[in-house]
C-alpha positions in Angstrom: -66.7 70.3 -211.6 -70.5 70.2 -211.6 -70.4 71.0 -207.9 -68.3 74.1 -208.4 -70.6 75.3 -211.2 -73.6 74.9 -209.1 -72.1 76.9 -206.2 -71.2 79.7 -208.6 -74.7 79.9 -209.9 -76.1 79.8 -206.4 -73.7 82.6 -205.4 -74.7 84.7 -208.4 -78.4 84.2 -207.6 -77.8 85.1 -204.0 -75.9 88.2 -205.0 -78.7 89.3 -207.3 -81.3 88.7 -204.6 -79.2 90.8 -202.1 -79.0 93.6 -204.5 -82.7 93.5 -205.1 -83.4 93.5 -201.4 -81.0 96.3 -200.8 -82.8 98.4 -203.4 -86.1 97.7 -201.6 -84.7 98.7 -198.2 -83.2 101.8 -199.7 -86.4 102.9 -201.3 -89.4 102.8 -199.0 -92.6 104.7 -198.4 -93.6 106.2 -195.1 -96.7 107.8 -193.8 -96.6 110.9 -191.6 -99.6 111.8 -189.4 -99.2 115.4 -188.4 -101.0 117.4 -185.7 -100.6 120.7 -183.9 -101.5 122.2 -180.6 -102.0 125.8 -179.6 -100.9 127.0 -183.0 -102.7 130.4 -182.8 -100.5 133.3 -182.2 -102.6 134.9 -179.4 -104.2 132.4 -177.0 -103.7 131.3 -173.4 -100.9 128.9 -174.1 -97.2 129.6 -174.0 -96.1 126.8 -176.2 -97.0 125.9 -179.8 -96.3 122.3 -180.7 -96.4 120.6 -184.2 -95.7 116.9 -184.4 -96.2 113.6 -186.2 -96.3 109.9 -185.8 -94.7 108.1 -188.7 -95.0 104.6 -189.9 -93.7 102.5 -192.8 -96.5 102.5 -195.4 -96.7 98.7 -195.4 -97.2 98.7 -191.6 -100.0 101.2 -191.4 -102.9 98.7 -191.6 -101.2 96.4 -189.0 -100.7 99.3 -186.5 -104.2 100.6 -187.0 -105.7 97.1 -186.5 -103.7 96.6 -183.4 -104.8 99.9 -181.9 -108.4 99.1 -182.7 -107.9 95.7 -180.9 -106.6 97.5 -177.8 -109.7 99.7 -177.9 -111.9 96.6 -178.0 -109.9 95.0 -175.2 -110.4 97.9 -172.9 -114.0 98.7 -174.1 -112.9 102.1 -175.3 -115.5 103.8 -177.5 -115.0 106.7 -179.8 -111.9 108.7 -180.8 -108.7 108.4 -178.9 -107.7 111.9 -177.6 -105.5 113.2 -174.9 -108.5 115.2 -173.6 -110.4 112.0 -173.1 -107.9 110.5 -170.7 -109.3 109.8 -167.3 -108.8 107.4 -164.4 -111.1 104.8 -165.9 -109.4 104.9 -169.3 -105.8 104.9 -167.9 -105.2 101.2 -168.5 -106.0 101.6 -172.2 -103.8 104.7 -172.6 -101.0 103.0 -170.8 -101.1 100.0 -173.1 -101.3 102.4 -176.1 -98.1 104.2 -175.0 -96.3 100.9 -174.4 -97.4 99.7 -177.8 -95.9 102.8 -179.4 -92.5 102.3 -177.8 -92.5 98.5 -178.6 -93.0 99.0 -182.3 -91.3 100.7 -185.3 -93.6 103.7 -185.0 -91.7 107.0 -184.5 -92.6 110.4 -183.1 -91.2 113.9 -183.7 -92.2 117.3 -182.4 -91.1 120.9 -182.6 -91.9 123.0 -179.5 -92.0 126.8 -179.9 -92.1 129.2 -177.0 -94.5 131.8 -178.4 -93.0 134.5 -176.1 -90.0 134.5 -178.4 -92.0 135.2 -181.6 -90.7 138.2 -183.5 -92.7 138.3 -186.7 -92.2 142.0 -187.4 -88.4 141.6 -187.1 -88.4 138.9 -189.7 -91.0 140.6 -191.9 -93.3 137.6 -191.7 -96.9 136.8 -190.7 -97.8 134.1 -188.2 -99.0 132.0 -191.1 -95.6 132.3 -192.7 -94.0 131.2 -189.5 -96.4 128.3 -189.2 -95.4 127.1 -192.7 -91.7 127.4 -191.8 -92.1 125.4 -188.6 -93.9 122.6 -190.4 -91.1 122.6 -193.0 -88.6 122.3 -190.1 -90.6 119.4 -188.6 -90.5 117.4 -191.8 -87.5 118.3 -193.8 -84.9 116.7 -191.5 -86.8 113.4 -191.8 -87.4 113.3 -195.6 -84.8 111.6 -197.7 -84.7 111.6 -201.5 -84.4 107.8 -201.8 -87.8 107.3 -200.1 -91.3 108.5 -200.8 -93.8 110.0 -198.3 -97.5 110.4 -197.7 -98.2 113.3 -195.4 -101.5 113.6 -193.6 -102.5 116.7 -191.6 -105.4 116.9 -189.1 -108.0 119.4 -190.2 -108.3 122.3 -187.7 -110.3 125.1 -189.4 -111.3 126.5 -192.7 -107.7 127.6 -193.4 -106.4 124.0 -193.1 -106.5 123.4 -196.9 -104.7 126.6 -197.6 -102.0 125.8 -195.1 -101.6 122.4 -196.6 -101.2 123.9 -200.0 -98.5 126.3 -198.7 -96.7 123.5 -197.0 -96.7 121.4 -200.2 -95.2 124.4 -202.0 -92.4 124.6 -199.5 -91.7 120.9 -199.7 -91.9 120.7 -203.4 -89.0 123.2 -203.7 -86.7 120.5 -202.3 -88.5 117.1 -202.4 -90.5 117.1 -205.6 -90.2 113.4 -206.2 -90.3 112.3 -202.5 -93.6 113.8 -201.3 -96.2 111.6 -203.0 -99.3 112.8 -201.1 -100.1 115.7 -198.8 -103.7 115.5 -197.7 -106.0 116.9 -195.0 -107.9 114.3 -193.0 -110.1 114.2 -189.9 -108.5 112.7 -186.9 -111.3 110.1 -186.4 -110.3 108.6 -189.7 -106.8 107.5 -188.5 -105.7 105.7 -185.4 -102.2 106.9 -185.9 -103.3 110.5 -186.1 -105.1 110.0 -182.8 -101.8 108.5 -181.4 -100.1 111.8 -182.4 -102.7 113.7 -180.5 -102.1 111.6 -177.3 -98.3 111.9 -177.3 -98.3 115.6 -178.2 -101.0 116.3 -175.6 -98.8 114.7 -173.0 -96.0 117.0 -173.8 -98.2 120.1 -173.8 -99.8 119.1 -170.5 -96.4 118.5 -168.9 -95.1 121.9 -170.1 -98.2 123.7 -168.8 -97.3 122.6 -165.2 -100.8 121.2 -164.8 -100.8 118.2 -162.6 -104.5 117.9 -161.6 -105.3 114.7 -163.5 -103.5 111.8 -161.9 -104.0 109.5 -164.9 -102.4 112.0 -167.2 -99.4 112.4 -164.9 -99.0 108.6 -164.9 -99.0 108.5 -168.7 -96.3 111.3 -168.8 -94.3 109.2 -166.4 -94.6 106.2 -168.7 -93.4 108.2 -171.7 -90.5 109.7 -169.6 -89.5 106.2 -168.5 -88.8 105.3 -172.1 -86.7 108.4 -172.8 -83.1 109.0 -171.9 -83.5 112.7 -171.6 -86.3 114.7 -169.9 -89.1 115.4 -172.3 -88.7 119.1 -171.5 -85.6 119.4 -173.6 -84.4 118.6 -177.1 -83.1 115.2 -178.0 -80.0 114.7 -180.2 -80.8 115.4 -183.9 -80.4 111.8 -185.0 -82.8 110.4 -182.4 -85.3 108.4 -184.4 -87.9 106.9 -182.0 -88.9 109.9 -179.9 -87.4 113.1 -181.3 -88.0 116.5 -179.7 -86.7 119.9 -180.9 -87.2 122.9 -178.6 -86.4 125.6 -181.1 -84.7 128.7 -179.8 -86.0 131.8 -181.7 -83.8 134.3 -179.8 
């Protein structure tokens, strides 16, 4: 009889523990590190890209530390940027990309062909459109059971105003989910720098520029990890490497 009672208590404790763990797994905090490229309406670039790298909040320090360790290993000094990629730095960037695909880090980007912009037809400014695209980038990946810290790379004097507008958009739907929306400088965050590298690879590939061999090789490494060409959208539920080539026609 005592053995049966013990097992029942043990079962009850296990059930309680599972319920607690299930609650923890259902309610988590994530950090999004957002960056953008060629976001101005009139410049020399055909494509505008906005993107992020995301990480579970409790893994941010680990990933940041591991990326710094990679930098030390390869004697890389300064901020990690796509524009800094050269032949001598290729081994570091290659290992950085392999690190991304080997971990729980995720990447998502929206790619806009600016030749399709029709602001007058939709009675909007380019700033309005910018806010809408950022909302599209984030809203498919924000869930009410979780909480989120969103960090945006500072670009110009209008960055704080843009962040405030984005927060307004998000708060209309995710009041309790978005815990922080903050402007930071890219040198402050290894994960923001990683966003720049992956986004830069996509932008470079779309431009048709193939002059830098090291950059071509990094694009090949990214493509090797993807089922579909990086020049087209992935399925909506793709988590690791999600691309959305939006059609504005």
